[in-house]
N, C-alpha and C positions, 0 to 999 in steps of 0.2 A: 202646594208648596209655595212659599212666599218669601219675598225679600224686601227689606226696608233699607233705604239709604238716606242719610241726612248729612250732606256735604258741609253745611253750616247751619246755625240756629234758625236761619230764615228760609230754609228749603227742606222739603221732605218728599221723597219719591218712593212709591211702593209698586211692586210687581207681584202678581199672583198667577200661578198656573194651576189649572184644575182639570180633573177627569172624574166626572160624577155619573152615577147611574141611578135613575129614579124609577121605582116600581109603581104599578097601578096608576098610571097616568090617564087622566080623563081625556078622551079623544072624541071629537064630534063625528058620528057616523051619518053622513049625509043621505045614504040609502035608507037607513032606518029612521032618521029624523031625531036622534037623541045622542047624548054623550054616553060613552061606555068606557070601562077600565080596559085599556088596550094593551097592556103589557109594560114594556120598559122603554125608557128614553136614556140614551147615553149622550152626555154633553162634555166636550173638551174645549178648552180655550185659555185665554189670557186676559187679565185685567191689569191695566197700568194707570197710575194716578200720580200727579205732581202738584204740590202746593209750594208757592214761593212768594216771598215779599220781594218784588222786583226792585222797587225804589221805596223810599220812606212813604209809608201809608198807601202804597199801591200793591194790591195782592192779586195773585193769579192762581186759579185752580183749573187743571185740565185732566181729562180722563179718556180712556179708550178701552173698549171691550171687544174681543173677538170670540165668537161662539160657533163651534162646529157641533151641531146636535143631530142625532140620528135615532129614529124609532127602531127598536129591536124587539123581538118576541111579541109581536102584536096580534090581536084578534081581529082587527079591522082590515079587511081585504084590500090589497093595493097600497098599504102604507109602510110595510116593512122596508127598511133601508132608506126611507124618505126623511126629510127634515120636518119636524113637527111644525104645525101652523103657529103663527104669532111669535116666532123666535128669530129676530134679526141676526144676521151674521156679524154685522158691524154696528157699534154704537159709540158715539163720542160726545164730549161736552167740553166747553171752556167757559170760564166765568172770571171776570175781573171786577175789582171794586177799589174805590179810592176814598180815603177819609181825610177831610180837611183838617190840617193840624192846628190852625189858629184862625183868628178873626171872629167876626160876628156869628159865623156858622160853624165854629169849631166843633168837631166830632160828628158833623154831618157826613154820612157815608152814602155813596151812590154806586151802583153796580149794574153791569149788563152781562148777558151770557147767551150762548147758543147751545142747543142740544140737537144732535144728529141721530136719527133713528133710521137705520138702513132698511133695505127691502127685506121682506119676510114672505113666506108662503101663506096664502090665504086659506088653504085647506090642507088636510092631512095627506092627501094624495099628490100634492105639489103640482096641481094643474094650473094655478095662476098665482101671481105675486101681488102683494100689497106694496105700493110705491114707498120709497124713502121720503123722509121729510126733515126739514130744518125748522126748529122752533126757537124763538127768541124770548128771553126773559129779562126783567129789569127789577131793581129794588132801590129803595132809599130808606135810610134809618137815621135816627137822631137820638143822642143821649140827652135825656131831659134834665139831667143834673147840671148841664151847661146853662140852663135858663134859671134854675133855682136850686140851691144846694140841698134843700129838703127833698128834692126829687132824685138825689144821687142814687144810681143803681137802676133807675127806670129808663126804658128805651121804647120808642115807638118805631114801628117798621111797616112799610108798605111794599108788597110784592105784586108784580104783574107777570103771570105766566102766559105764554103764547101771546106775546105783546102784539104781533101783527094780526091776531085773530085768524090764523091760517086754518082753512078748512081742509081736513085730511082724514083719510081712512086709517083708523087705529088697528083694527083687526077684522077678521071675517070668520064666520062659521061655515060658510059655503059661498059659491060664486053668486048667490042671490041673497045672501044675508051678511052684509058688512055693516060695520059700526063706525061712526065718525068719532074722532078724538075730541077731547075737551077744548072748547074755544077759549077765548081770553078770559082769565079769571083774575080778580083783584082781591087781595086779602090785606087786612090791617091787623097788626098784633101790638100789644103792649106787654113788655116783660119787665120784671123787677127782680134784681139779684141783690142779695145782702150778704 
């Protein structure tokens, strides 16, 4: 079930409630050393998101997700009624960007954001948790048509994810098999729209 609300042309808010059941979910069986189809997982929760132009050329996007997940009808001993591994209860993000309206760098956009990934269980039996993490991102883009009218519609953009190069555990298969998340990544793109 969802709801959209647009109080004015510069703002949009959405809210979604969900109650889903997924069958044949792959669960790591640490005793056997492999993944197996374990039965069903039921997930209930809420997702909220807001987009707004706060001031001229200043944009804000924020989101929050709450998930209550439970393993049901499982074949893996000791996991029924437990929260599946790698599913954080809370996740949130916020991003803001500003576009220069005039001057030599007219249409230059810069933005920063933060992503919060809450704690999750590291295994299907919920014997340990993977810690929460905050990750910071940044971007800068420029409309090339501002330099030369023949480049109208072309845009160059640079993104940096995990700006602080935070070392964090993203997920685990067992208490002795955990995996680090992706470190700092820098991407450059050129887009053209006509």
